[in-house]
N, C-alpha and C positions, 0 to 999 in steps of 0.2 A: 839860353842861360845855363852856363855850365854846372854841372852837379856840385863841384865843390863851393862854387858861390852861393848856394841855397844855403849852407852853415854858415859861411863868413858874413852873409847879410842877415842870417835869422829870418829866412823866408822860409813858409811852410810847403811851396810847392815847386816843382822843376816843370817846365813846359816851354815846348817850341811852338811860338804863334803859327798856324796854319788857318789858310781860310776855310771858313766852314759852310759857304754856299756860293756856287758859280754856275755858269753855262756852259754847256757841252754838246754840240752835235744836236742842237735844238731842244735839248731837255735841261731841265734844272736839277743840279746834283747838289744834294746837301750830307754834309758829314754828321753823324751822329753815333748813338748807342742805342742798342738792343734790349735794354734791361727793364722788359716789363712784357706783359700778354700780348702777344702770343710768344711762346719760345721757352725760355730756361732761365737760370741764374748768371750766365756768362756776362751778358751785357758787351757783346763783341762789337768793336769799331765797324760801323757798315756805312756804306754810301748809296743813298735813296735816291733814283732817278725817277721826275715826275715829268708828265707833259705839260702842255700850255694849260689844261683844265685841271691841273693838281692832281691828277690821277697817277699813284703810283704802277710804274711799269717795269722797273728793274731793282734789283738789290745786288750790290756787290760786295766783297769784303774790303775794309779800308786798308791798304798796304802801308799807312803811315799811323795806323793805330798800334800802340806798343803793346796791345794785350794779345789780339789775335794776328797782327801783322799780315791781315788781307785774307786770312783762312776763314772760311764759313761752312758750317752744316747745311744739309738741304733744307731744314726748317726755315732759315734765314732766306735763302734762295727762291722758296717757295711762298714768300712772304707776301707778293702781291696776290696770290690765289686765296689767302686768308683774308686780306684786307678788303677785297673787293668780292668776297664770296657772296652770292646771293641770298644766303639763310643767315648773315649778319644781323643782330638786333641794333635796329637804327633808332627807336624810341623808347622812351617809357612806358612800360606796359602796367596795367593792373589786372588781376584775375576777374574773368567773367563768368562766373559759375563755380562749381564744386572744385577744390583741389583736385588735381589730376586729369581733370577733362581736357586739358589745353586749349582753353577759351580765354581772350585775351582782348583787352579795350586798350586801345592807345590814348595816353593823356600826356599832358603837359609835364615838363620839369616841375613847375611851381606845385601842382597838383600832387604831384609824386612825393616832393620834399614836404609838403603841408601834411599830409597822409601820414609818412613815416614819422614826423616829429609827434603828430597827435597821438599816435597809436603808442610810441614809445613813452610818452610823457604820462598817457593813462596808467600803462603797466606799471611806471616808476613809482605813482602817486599810490597804487595799490599794493605793490608788491616791493618796492625799493628798484633802485637801478640796477642791482645785481642780478634782477631778474631778465634782464637783456644781455645775451650774448653777443660778442662781436667776434667772429670769425674769419678767417682767411685759408686760402691755400698756401702753397710753397711760396716762399716769401717775396723773393723778386725786390722791387722797390716799394711796394705797397704797405708794408708794414707799419711804418712811421704813422702814416695817416688813421689807418684803423685803430693803432693804439692811442692816437691822441684822441680820436671820435669816443672810443671806449671810455678813457679815462675823464674826458671833459663832461661826458655824460654821467660819470659816477659810477659806472660799473668797472668793477676789478676781473671781469671774465673775457679778457682777450685770449684767443684760443685758436691754435691750429685745429680745427673740428675733426673728429674721427679718426685721426692717427694715433693709435693706441700706443700710450707711452711716449708721446711726442717724440718718436722714434725717427728723427731724421735731423741730424746734427746737433739737436739740443743734448741728448747724453753726453756725447763728446765736449760739447762747449761748456755744461756743467761741471763735469769731472774737472775740465782744466781750469776753470774758475775758482773750483774749492781746491785744487791741489797747488795752482801756480798763481792764482789771482789774476790770469791772463790767458790769452789763447795762442795758438801758434797756427801757422801755415807751412806747407811745404816752400822751401825756398829755391825757386825756379828763375831767379834773377829779376822778377817782375818790378822789383823796385828801381831799375836803374834804364835809363832811357838808351844805353847802347847794349842794354840785357847783357848776354852771357860774356860780352868782350870787356865789360868793367873790370878794372885792376882789382877791385875790392871784393868781387866775387869769386867763388870756387865751384866748379861744376862739380857735384856730389859723386865719389867714386862708387858708391851705392844706393840704388833707389829701392825702397821695399814699397810694393804696391799692396796694400792691405784691405781687403773688403770693397774694392772698388774697380770699375772699368772705367777708367777716365777718359779714353777716347769715345766712349758713348755717353756718359754721365757729366762729364766736364764739371764735378762735384766741388762745393765750397768755393766757387770763386777760381778754380785750379783749371785752365784752358788745358785738354786732355793732351794736346799735341806736343805740349811742354816736357812731357815724359820721353816723345820721342827725339825731342831737340836735346834732351841730356843724354838719350842713349847714343845719338850721332856723335857727342862729345866723349864718349868713353865710360859713361856711367854703366855699372852692371846692373843687373835687375833681378830683384826677388819678387815674385808674385805669388799672393796667398789668397786663393779661390779655388772652390770647388768645381768652376766650370773653366775649360779651355778656352781662354780668351785669345785675341790676336798678341797682347802683350805677353800672356804665359806662354805663348809658342815660342815667342822671341826671347824668353827669359833665361838666364843662367841657372836659376832654380825656380821649379813651380811646385809650390806646396798644396797639394790637392786637398784641403784641410774639410773634414767634416763640419757642415754648417753647425754653428752655436759653439763650438769649441775652442774658439780663439783663446779665451781668457787663458786655458791650459797651455795653449802653443806659447802665449806670451811668458807665462810664468817657466815655462821649461827652456826658453831662451834665454831668461833673465839668469836662471840657475846656471846654464853653461857658461855665461859670460861671467859670471862670479866665480864660479870654480875653477876657470882655466885663466883667472886672473886678466881678463880682458877689458875689464870696466876702467873708466877714466878717474883715477882715483884722485886726480886734484879737484875735478868738478864736484866728485860725491863729497869729498871732505870739506870743500869751501861753502858750497851752494846746496847741498841737499840735507834732508831730515829723513830720518827713518830707515837708513841704508841696512843696519843690522837686523832690524825686525824684518825687511823686505827679505833679505838673503834667508834667513830663517823659514820664511814662507814659502821662497821658491824651491828650497831643498827638499820640499814633499813633493816637488815635480820633477822627479830624475827623467831624463829621455825615454827611458824604456817605458815609464807610466805613460807620458805624454803622447808618445806614439799609439799605444792601445787606445786613448782617450781620442785622439783627434785622427788616426788612421793615416796619418803621414809617417813615411820610414823613418825610422830613427836617425839613419845617416844624412837626410835633407835637412832634419831639424838642425842637427849639429853644424852642418855647413851653412845654412841660414845663419845662425846665430854668429858664427865666427866671421862669416862675409861683412855682415851689417857692422859688427864690433870693431873690426879689424880696419874698415874702409874709413878713412878722415878727409874729409867729411861724409855724412851719410844721412839720409832723410826718410821719413816714413810717409808715404802718401796715403792716409785711411780715407773711409767713404762709409757709406751708408749702411753695409751689411754689418758693420761694428754695430750701428745702433739698433739694427734691426733684428736683436737677439733679446730674450727677456731679460734676463742680467747682463745690460750692455756696460752698467757701470765699471764693473769689475773688469771687463774686457779693455774699456776705455784707460782704465786705471794702469793695467798692466802695459798695455803699449806707450802710454805715456811714461812709465818707468823705464822703458826702454830708451826711450831719447834721452832720459835723465842719465841714467848710470854709465851712458856712453859719451857723455859730454855734447850730445848734438842738438841742444838746445841754444837757439840765438846765436849760431855761427854761420857763416856763408855756406851755402849749400845744404844746411841742416835744415831744421824746423824751427823757422824765425818767428820770434813774438812779435805779434802784431800792434801797432798802434793805430788808433783811429785816426783818421786824415784832418788834419786841422782845418777848420772851417766847415765841416760837418761832422762834427762829433756829436751835435744834437740829433744827427739823423736817426741814429739807433736808440735814443732815449727821449723820442719827441712826446711829450705829454705827461711824464713822471710827476711833474708838479702840480699836476691837475687834480690828483685824488689824494685824500686824506689817508693817513696810516690805518685809522680803524677801518675805512671802506676796503681799503686796499687789502687787508687782513681776511676779508671773507671770500677772496679768490677760491673758486673750486679746487678742493684738492690741496690747499695750503697747509690745512691742519695734521693731514694724513702724510704727506711728502714733502717734508720740510725742506729737501735738496731742492725742489723747484723754486726756491728763493734766488740759487744761483743761474747766472745766463739770462737768458731773455723771458721776461714775466708772464708765462704762459699758464692757463689753467690746465687742469688735467683731464683730457678728453674721455678717459676711462670714467673718472668720476662724475664728469659732465655727463655722460649718458644716464648713469645712475641717477643723477639729481634730477634731469628731466621726467624719468619715468616714474620716480618716488616722492618728488617735491621734497629731498631730504639732501643737503640741510636747510635747503630753503626752495620755494618755486623757481622753475626756469619757465618764462611763458613767450620769449621772443628771442629772434636771432637774426642778425646782420649777417649776410654770407658772401664775402668778398672773393671772387677769383678762386672758388672751391666748388667741387663736384664731389662730395663725399660719399654718395651711395655708389659711384663708379669708381670711386679711385682711392682716397685716403681711408674712408672707414673701414676698420675692420668688423667683422660680422654685419655686412651691410643690410641684411633684414632687420636686425636689432637697432642699427642707425636709421634706418628708414622708420621704425616704430616709434623711436625717440621724437625724430624731428616732426612726425606725422601729429603729435601730440601738442605741439605749440601754437599758440594763438596767432602769432603774426610772423611772417618771415620775408626778409627781403633779401632778395638775388642780386648780385652784380656781375655781369659777365659779358663776352662778347657774342655768344650764340645761346639758344636754347639748349639745355640738357635736362638729363633726367631730374638732376635736382631741381631746375626753374618749374620743370611740369609738375614735379611730384609735391613741392612745398610752399613754392613762392605766392606770396598775396602782391607784393610788388616787384617786378624785376627792371634793372636800370641797365641801358646800353653802356657799356666800357669801350674805352678807345683803345685800339692796338697801338704800339708805340710810335709808328709814323702819323699817328693822329693827335700827338700831344708832345707838350715840352716834358721836360723833367731833369732829374739829374741822377746819374748812375754815379753811386758813391760806394767805394768798398775800402779795404784795408789800404791800399797802395795806390789808388788813382781816384780821379773823379771827372766826369765829361757831362756836358750836356746832353738830353735827348731832345731832338728837334722835330717840331711839327712840320709836314709838308703835305698833308691831304685832311680831308674830311668827310667822314660818312656818316650821313643822315644826321641825328643829334647827338652822337656819342660825345661822352666826356672822359677826361683822364681821371683815373682813380682819386689824385689829390683833389681835382675840382670837384667830385662828387662828395668825397668826404668834408670838403669845406662848406658845400651847400648844405649837407644834413647838419653838419657841426654848428655852422652860424645859426641854423633853426632851432637847435636843443641848446646851446650855450653860447649867444654870440660873444660874451666876454672872454671865453676861451678861443675863439676863431676871428681875431679882429682883422684878418686880411681879406681886402675887397677884391682880390683876383686870384688867381692861380700863381700868377708870377710873383705875388708878394710872399707866398710861401716858399717858392724858391729862394727869394732874395733872404727870407729868415733863414733856412737851412744854410745858405752858403756865407753868412754874413761874417763869420770868425776868419773865412778867408781873406776878407777885405774885399771881394767881388759882390758884384750884383749878378743875377742870372744871366742879364745880356753880356756882361763882361766875361763871364764863365763860357758862354757860346762863343765870344770872339778868341778867347785863350785857348780853345780847343782840350784836349785830353793833359791833363794834370796830374804829375806823378808825384807822390808823397815820398820824400828821402827816409831811407833807414838808416839806423845807427845799430850796428851789431853789438851782442854782449850788455845788452840796456841793464840788467842786473847788476854789473860791475860799475856802471856809470851814474848809479842813483836815479835811474829814469822810470823805475816800477814802484817805488815807494814815494808817491806822491806827498805825503803828510810830512816825511822828515827828510827826504832827498837823499837816503842813506843807501849805501849797496846792499843789494839783495831783491827779494821777492816780497810782493804785498800780502804775506801770508801770516797767520798767526806767530810761526817760528822765525818769519824773515827768509825761509828756503823752500826750495821746490818740496812739497810734502809728498813723500812716497809712503809715509805713514801719515794719513790724513786726518789731522785733528778736525776738520770740519765734518767730515764724514762722521767720525767718533761722535762727535756732538749731536748728530742727527741719529743716533743709533744704528749706524751701519757699519759693517766692516772696515776698518780704517786702512787695510792692505788690500791689494788685489786677491781673487780667489777665484776658484772655478766652481760653478754648479751646472750640473746636466741641464740641457733644454727640458722643457714639461714632457713633450714625446718624443719617443725614440727608441733605439734599441735598448738602452742602458734604463731609462726613466720608465718605460711602459713596454717591456718586454711581451706581454701579453696581446698587445695590439699589434704587434710585428707581424703574426701569422696572417692579420687579415689585411692589414696596410703596411706592406712590406717596405714601401719606397719612402725616402725623405723627399718632401716638397720644399724647394724654395721658390721665390718670385721678387718681383721687382727690379729685375735687370731691365735696363734702358735701351730704346729702339731708336735708332737715327732718325726715324720718321715722324715720331711722336715725342712730345714731352708729357709723360703720364696719361691722362685720360684727353688731352688735347689733340686736334688735328685731324680726327675720326673721318671728318666730312670733307678733308681737301683731297681732290681725286688725286693729285699728282704725286703726295705724298702716301695716300692709301693704296696705290698702285704698287709701292715697293713693300708693304706688308698688309695685305688685304684683308687676311683675318686672324685672330688670335692663335697663337701657336704654343704647344707645350713640346718640349725638348725631351725624348725618350732616347736611351742607350739602344743600338740595334740588338743586342742580346736580349733587354728588357724587351723591346719590341716583338722580338720573334717569340719569344715565351708566352707573349699575351695575344698572340694573332694578330699583331697589330702592323700595318704598313702605312710608309710616309703618305701623308694627305688623308688618311682615316680620321673621322671624327671620334674622339674618345671621351668617356667619362673620368673626371678626375675626381674622387671622392674619399671623405674620410668620415669621422663619427659627426662631424659638424654640417655637412651637407655636401652638394656636388656642383660642378660645372662642366661645360663640355668646351673643348678646344680642340683643334687640328694637329694630328701627331706631325712633330718634326723629328725624324729619326736621324740620329747624329751622335758622333763620337766627342763632341765638346761637353757631355756629361756622362759620369762613371754611372756603371750599371744599377747603383744603389739609389740613384737621384733622379728626380726629373725637375724640370724649371718651367714654369708656366708664366704667361704673359699677364700682364697687370693692367688696370684701367680701362677695360675693352666696355664699349656700349656701341650702338649702331644707329648713327644719325638718319640713315636711309629707312629705318624701319619706323612702325607707328609709335606716336609720341605719347598718347593717351594711355592711363591707367586701363588695362593692367599691363601693358607693355612696356612703356617708359623706355623707349628705344631699345628695347631688351637688354636693359642692363643687369637682369640678374642670370641671363644666359650663360656667359662665360665669365662672370665675374669670380676670379681665384678667391677673392676677400671672403667668399662665403666659407672658406675652410680655415679661416684665421679667426681666433677668438680675440675679444678684448680680455688682455692678461698681462699687465705691464708688470715691471720688476718690483722688489721690495722698494726701491728707492723712488719710484713712479716713472721711471724711465725704461724705455725698451719694452719690445713686444718679439712674439716668434712669427715674425713675417718670413723668416729665412729658414726655419728648422721644424715645419710641421712633418706629418706623415700623411701618407696616402695610399691609395691604389689607382689604377689605370683600367680601363677595359672599353672595348669598342661600343659605340652607340649602335644601338640595334635600327633595324628598319622600323620606320613610324615613329621614333622616337625624338625626330629633329620637329 
């Protein structure tokens, strides 16, 4: 179907029908998507090869997939080693002994579901449904099912457990919902079947990579190599990152910013753009609110001051501001480091204002406003109608942090830990944990996270493998299917595709089916689906397709209309031009934030620890510590047991500049302690120029599946866990935390300390 025909016939999708299963050289080849565990957020198009016994033997990238065009990372290429791994969980288990002993008894799915329903219902009768928390790890495709499971049970406490300040995309999403009433994504032509060659698309003249390393992280549904595609087509690159990444080395400008000072940088760039009259006057006058107030705030950040705060040379700040403002179009591709600062909201607000004053919102090659794909609109709000307003208002953190009403309805992890430990504002007695390993990965202050989870009466964990979390806390463990073992729908803002089952390992089940079985036992009226396929049919019904028809259609692309604000596509109640905000405009002065008691304008606040906030600490802890950078071999705490991947990065590493290493008597390969007032962990020294002398970068998510599982070892989860140096200390909005801007010292591990 031609792209233009989609609008003429008012159809929601563009697609080119492709075969989804065929035979080749004695193997069955199945086209599908990788949007579920193990892996990442991408959902790359894959070709899954199975033998006559339906064993997965090979994975390749799908060259006809519009998203990744055949390109795959090593995790997908090693998928067969994950699926067929001898340590996979094959059957439901119940604890046989004390928690932490790693003693288990195999049970049936019926017994597991009955036990869970009985325990949850007992706690609900004694303490209320809110006493059960439903937690997940990073989103992938599991969020809708867990959300529906929580709300159908009556619990408002759906949460990314342990990640202090919900510091992963949620701050950016919530700020954009408060200021634009919509969200944006970098426009890399992903809405077009012919991608960069479409006549409606414009390659950005400038791409600003801010707080992300897309080639490793592929954050927020943006395939990292799209940045390289844009560079090949002439895009100039500005990279804002304290570390020298591959993209930073290739950039026209690299701003080696001090972690946590991004808001000052954004305000300084805004000030330059306004003072030099480089802003888009027409867009500002017609579509924005609060420009004069923003200009007055930004004037407090002259380039000299910003340079002193950020440690970026003045001339580079000026050059970056001019390059971004004078490029038509230009985009900002931001990422996790923006969220992982204590006051992440003003950082996001400032960067969002940069997009606004330059007129780069919803234009080809800018930051495009997303519309949920037709047919799967319910995918991101499945179950909202199942919980009443009174119960919903009991969500942990709602009273203290009203801004968490905007965006994904998550409870506050910081307040959740407090509630479990103190029974305030009410007791928390049980937790459902799906695809999350909090004490190894997400949890700030993991020993405090451990303390809180240990206090719970009943814990269910859903995962592919045993982890420190299953061993330490689980009463019931349910075996999750990897994506080649289950059907599903990969749905994001610009396309949808089926995930297609090709194999079966033991009695594993897909995440949706697990939630369906438990949901049906807890509230059958809310789960009328008699099979997993009926769930997919329900989620896809707006497209006019059944799940099987979606399989046959293949990848379906959602057409985009630019400048939706001018077409009346954002104000659904009155269909008038503008934005669906109280003022009808992009609010650089946010009336919503003002209503919440927050500063309505972007501002800068120093990180809680550092050379300005705590100079007294810098003598003992002279280095800035950042963490969370991705490794190609792993997805956060996953894949440590996969030999082919582990071989590429066998041990946790901390990056140290050669001058710093020499000054501390450290050589490459030495085990070193990383320490601050909160604790310490040990990692191997990687002596490298990719970090400046004043910074170290430590690996995250480390545990050791080859080590003893039972307490007190827990696969060595506390040995190298850098989160032991990170507190629960979210920002005043409830969002953000200092994962990127702690302080520390490093020194060699002595003989005998291993």
